[in-house]
N, C-alpha and C positions, 0 to 999 in steps of 0.2 A: 504494498500498500503506497511504504514511500516514497520507497522510486517515481510509482507512475505519480504521486501528488508531483513530482520533482519536474517529473518529466513533461505533464498537463503545466505545469505549472513558467515554465524553460519554452512551450510552443505560443504560450500566450505572451508571456514575452515580451519574444519574437513577433507574432503577431501586433503585436503593437507595437513594433518599432515600424515593422513594415509598413503600417498604417501611414504611421507620422512622417515616414518618407514621402508621402503621396497626396498630400495634405495640397486645392490645387487650391485655397485663396487664404493663404499664410497673418497674414494682419487679422481678418477677421477669426480664426483659429485662437492667436494669438490672445484675441479683443474677449474672444469667450473663456477662457482660461484663464485671465485674470479676473474677473467678475465670479468663479466659481466653479464653472460646467468642466464639468469630467472629462478627460483625455479623449473619450467615445465619443459623449455627447459630442464637446469643440469637433472633434473630425466628420461627425454626422454633417452637422450642419455644414462646414466649414466647405466639404465635398458636396454639394445638391447643386443641381445644374445653376447656373447664370446662380450662384454665392458671391453677397457681395456685388451687385447689379442692382442698378436703380430700376422701377415696375417704370411700365409704361401714364402718361399720363390720364388718370381720369377725368370724367367731363365731375363741373362739380353740382356739387348734389343741390345745388338756389337753382342750374341752369338745367335741369330731370323735372319733369312732370312726378303730379303726387301718384300714377298710374306707376311710375319707375321707381322710389320712393318705399312706396306699400310692398310687390315685389322682391327689392335688394332687404328689406326688413321681415315678411317673411322666410326669403333662402336663411338670414341667420336668426333669425326664432325669438325675434322681438316679441313681448307680448304687448295686448293692448292697440296693436298700431292701426286698425280698423277701425275707433275709435279718434283714431294722432289727424291734425291739420297737419301741412307741410311742412309746417314751422317743425311742430314736433317730432316729428318723421327724422328731418334733418337733424336735431338734437339727438335723436333716441340713435339713428347711426353712426354719430359722430364720438356718441357716447358709450358705446357697447363694447 
């Protein structure tokens, strides 16, 4: 059992070393580590497709119709959305 544990420990350490050498976004990885994330979780996040890239420009909530805001609120599960005004939907979406 002792030899098996040592073997598993060595393999695990080697996998971690191999994974850390293939980090796609080192800056993001280090920032996550500084925040207290584990090595494994930091590596997973930093290695996601598009890691560190900014997203597209979404249309402002104020430029959307109440119907579009309602659909977005339904998609993310905001309760009471059917009774909300456009202004209330915008506030709920921004603060969810």
